[in-house]
C-alpha positions in Angstrom: -80.6 -101.3 -27.5 -78.3 -101.5 -24.5 -77.5 -98.8 -22.0 -74.3 -97.7 -23.9 -76.2 -97.2 -27.2 -79.0 -95.3 -25.3 -76.4 -93.0 -23.6 -74.7 -92.3 -27.0 -78.0 -91.5 -28.6 -78.9 -89.2 -25.8 -75.6 -87.4 -26.1 -76.0 -87.0 -29.8 -79.5 -85.6 -29.3 -78.2 -83.1 -26.7 -75.5 -81.9 -29.0 -78.0 -81.5 -31.8 -80.3 -79.5 -29.5 -77.4 -77.3 -28.4 -76.5 -76.6 -32.0 -80.1 -75.8 -32.9 -80.4 -73.5 -29.9 -77.3 -71.6 -31.0 -78.5 -71.3 -34.6 -81.9 -70.0 -33.4 -80.2 -67.4 -31.1 -78.1 -66.2 -34.1 -81.2 -65.9 -36.3 -83.2 -64.1 -33.6 -80.4 -61.6 -32.8 -82.0 -59.0 -35.1 -85.2 -59.2 -33.1 -83.6 -58.3 -29.8 -84.5 -54.5 -30.0 -88.1 -55.4 -30.7 -88.2 -57.7 -27.7 -86.5 -55.0 -25.5 -89.3 -52.5 -26.5 -92.0 -55.2 -25.8 -90.4 -55.8 -22.3 -90.5 -52.1 -21.6 -94.1 -51.7 -22.6 -95.0 -54.8 -20.5 -93.3 -53.4 -17.4 -95.0 -50.0 -18.0 -98.4 -51.7 -18.2 -97.6 -53.7 -15.0 -96.6 -50.4 -13.2 -99.8 -48.7 -14.2 -101.7 -51.8 -12.9 -99.9 -51.5 -9.6 -100.3 -47.7 -9.3 -103.7 -46.7 -10.7 -104.0 -43.8 -8.3 -101.0 -42.0 -9.9 -102.5 -42.3 -13.3 -105.9 -41.1 -12.0 -104.2 -38.2 -10.3 -102.4 -37.1 -13.4 -105.6 -37.4 -15.4 -107.5 -35.3 -12.9 -104.7 -32.7 -12.9 -104.8 -32.5 -16.7 -108.6 -32.2 -16.7 -108.5 -29.4 -14.2 -105.7 -27.5 -16.0 -107.0 -27.4 -19.5 -110.6 -27.3 -20.7 -109.8 -28.7 -24.2 -108.4 -31.8 -22.5 -111.8 -32.7 -21.2 -113.2 -33.4 -24.6 -110.1 -35.4 -25.5 -110.2 -37.4 -22.3 -114.0 -38.1 -22.5 -113.6 -39.3 -26.1 -110.7 -41.6 -25.4 -112.2 -42.6 -22.1 -115.3 -43.9 -23.9 -113.1 -45.7 -26.5 -111.0 -47.2 -23.8 -114.1 -48.4 -21.9 -115.5 -50.0 -25.0 -112.2 -51.7 -25.8 -111.9 -52.9 -22.2 -115.4 -54.4 -22.3 -114.7 -56.1 -25.6 -111.5 -57.5 -24.2 -113.2 -58.7 -21.0 -116.2 -60.3 -22.9 -114.3 -61.4 -26.0 -113.3 -64.8 -24.5 -116.9 -65.5 -23.5 -118.1 -64.7 -27.0 -115.4 -66.7 -28.7 -115.9 -69.7 -26.5 -119.6 -70.0 -27.0 -120.7 -73.3 -28.4 -121.7 -73.1 -32.0 -125.4 -73.5 -32.9 -126.3 -76.8 -34.4 
């Protein structure tokens, strides 16, 4: 192959890739609202990670204001702690070498 043939082949491949990209964008257009919600949830989680004192303050205010909230918060706090520990240790458990 000479340089001209290579350039033509590259140009055809680029045109095919462009057409495929456009077709994929058309097919994925229905998923845009789902991606928007996922982006909002992701940004909310990042905000909570950057401002844990605000979340702790709101939780403390709720615990002080209503006695029934204490049981609810304790129950979900325990569940959250267990879920967090499983998430943190899950990769270690999953990546253990299998026994011979």
